[in-house]
N, C-alpha and C positions, 0 to 999 in steps of 0.2 A: 937467769932461770927462776930465781926466787920471786922476782917481780911478776913474771909471767904466771907462776903458780898462784900467787896472791890474787892477781886480777881474775884468773880463771875460777878460783874458789868463790870470790865475790859474785862473779857473773852466774855461776852454776847455782849458788844459793839463791840468788834473786829469781832465777827461772823456776826453781823448785817451789819457792814461796808463792809466786804469782800463779803458777799452774795448779798448785794445791788449793789455793783460794778459789780459783775458777772452778775446780772440780767440786769443792765444798758447796759453792753456790748452786751448782747443778744438783747436788745431793739434797739441797733444801727445796729447790723448785720441783724436781722429779725424783723423790726419794726411793730408796730400795728398802732394806730392812732397818729396823730400829737399832741404833748403835750408841755407845757412850762417848762422851767428850774426852774421857780419860784415854781412850785408844789413840786419839790424835795427839794428846799431850805426851804420851809415852814415846811417840815416834820422833819428837824433836831432837833429843840428844843422840838418838840412833842415826838420824840424818846427818848430824854434824860429823860423826865418825865416818860414815859412808862417803860423804862429799870429800873430806880430807884425803882419804885413801884413793878414791876414784880419780880426782883431779891430779894428784901427785903421780899416780901410775901412768896416766895418759901423757902428762908433761914429760916424764922420764923417757917414755917411748919416743916422743917427738925429738927430744934432745939427743938420744942415741942415734936415731935415723939421720938427723942433721949432721952429727959429728962424724958418722961413717959415710956421709954423702950418698945415702941411699934414696933414690927417687922413685916415685910411682910410675907404672907403665903408662898411665893416662893422666895428664894434668890439664884441667879445664880452668883457664883464667877468664872469668866473665866480667872483669872490670871494664874492659873496652866494649864488650857486647851490651852491657847495661846502658852505655852512653851512645849506643848506635842510633842512627836516624831511621833505621828500618824497624817498623813497628813489630813485625814478626820476630825479628832477632831479639828485640827487647822482651817480648812475651816469653820466648824460649829461655832467655837468660835468667828470668825471674821465676820460672816455673819448671819446665821439663828438665833442663840440664842439671840444676841443683837436686831435683827429685831423684835423678839417677843414683846419686850417692845414697839417698835414703832407701831406695829400692834394693840396692846391693847390700846395704847394712842389714836390712830386714832378712835377706836371704841368709847371711852369715849367722844372724841372731837365731833364726829358725833352727838351724842345725846345731848351733851351740846349745840352744834350749833343749832340743831332743837328746843331745849327748848328756846333759845334766840329769835327765830322767833315766837314762840307760846305764850310766856309770855310777856305781855306788859311792865312791869317794866324792864325786862331783855332786851327787844327790844330797849328801849330808850337808853340803854348803847351801845348795839351792832350797833344801827343805825348810830353812829358816824363813824364806819368803812364803812358802806354802803353808807354814804353820800359823800364819796370821788368820785369826778367827773373825776379827772385825775389820775387814778389808775395805779401805776407802782411799780417797785422794791424798790424804796425809799419811795414813798408816799403810804404806805399800812398799816399804823399803826392801832391799835385798841385803844379803850379808856382805860385809866389807871384803871378804876373800873373793867373792864373786866378781867384784870390780877388778881385782888383780888378774883373775882368770880370763876376763874379757880382753886383756891386753894381747896375749899370744894367740887367742882363738878368734877374735873379731877385729880388734883395732890394728894389729900388725898386718894381717892379710889385706884388710881394707886400705891401709896406708901404702902397701906395695902395689895395689891395683889402680887406685884412682885418688886424685886430689882436686878439690874444687875451691878456687879462690875467687871471692867476690865480696865487696863491702857489705852487701845485703845478706851474706850467709848467716849473719846473726839471727835473722828472721827465721831461718830454717832450724837453727839450733833451738830457738824458743819453741817452735812447732814440735820438734822432737821431744823436748822436755814436757810440753803440754800434753802430748799423746801419752807419754809414760804415766802421768798422773791421771789423765782422763779415762784411760782404759781400765783403771782400778777403782774408779769412782763407784760409790755405793748408790747407784742410780739405775732406774729401770727405763731410762731414755732409749728411744729407738731412732736409728738413723734412716729408717725406711729402706729404700733400695740401695742407699749408700753404705748400708751395713755389709754389703758384699765387696765394697771398695776399701773401707776403713774399719778397723776393729772397734766396735762399740763396747761399752762396759759389760753388757750381758754376754757378749761373745767370749770375752776373756774370763769372765766369772766362771764359765763352764770349765775352763782349764783349772781353776782353783776348787772346784766342787768336791765335796766329800762323797758324792754319789759315785760308786765304782764304774757305772756305765759311761761316765764323763771322763774317766782317766785316759790320758794319752791323746787328748784332743786340744785343738786351738793353741798351737805353739807360737804362731806368728805374733810379732810385736805390734805392727801397724797395718799390714796388708793381709787379709784373710786369703788372698790369692795363693799364697804359698801353702796354706793348709789344704786348700782345694786341690792344688796340683799334686801334693804328696799324700793325699788321702786321709788327712787328720782333721778335716773341718767338721764342726758340729754347730749348726745354727739353731739356737734355742727357740722354743715356742714362746709366744707372747707372754705367757704366765709362768714361764720356767725361770726360777730365781733361787738356785740351791744355796745352802749354807756352805761356808768355806772353812778351811783348817785341816789339821791332820789328827787322826785318832790316837797316834802314838807319840805326839810331840806338841807341847803347848806353845803358844805365842810368847816370845820373850816379854817379861814384865819389867826388866831393868836393862841398863846399858851393859852390865856385867853378864847377864844371861845372854844378851844379844851377841857379844863378842865371843863367848865361850860355847855357844850353842852347837856348832858342828862337832865339837870335841867331847860332848856329853854323850853318855850311853842312852840309846833309845831302844825300845822293844822291837 
């Protein structure tokens, strides 16, 4: 198990770095608001804590499920499908089938996200993420406790419903991490009509807006579809780029402030 955790930590860290660098490049090419370099540097030690807790929690869950011989209701093994001679089967194995897991994950994340905003104890944890004033591809961390909360509220039900096995699944893991950084990028890029399919940075920035009329909007992680279906979608105008942060809580300026943030008194 230790070897698995170590490998996962290294892999997750690599994905975060590469995705953050890609998001930063986007911020340089199509910038949003002016931000400091310090905001990105502050995020580095915070990411270390976040990754350690997140990977360890996920590995512990998988270890317990395996030890208890608990299997998902649906198990897709695409290893043979990717080697098929049927072109359509190969296309489905590389695209649609693995994407089903992402789509389901985003459904669970959407409701987990809404619960965080509706339940005060959960909000105190999630507020750390919303307190970020200089939101960008590097400086977009969540609190370490939030990673632990995702285990029973997202990862566990996901693990009980579906499992996708394929050598190429690493590609989708990278895409998932890439989206996590990209949706928080400080960039005014527009995906055009694809903005109704994938969350662009401006779409998710509305969710972080200090403007009260934007509150309770755009909860989905990857697919705006869920916000449209459940009536929480707000597609910003081309020139709409609100500031982010919280009026009653400052962005953590140190690793100690980050760790203790949910337990501090706020107005």
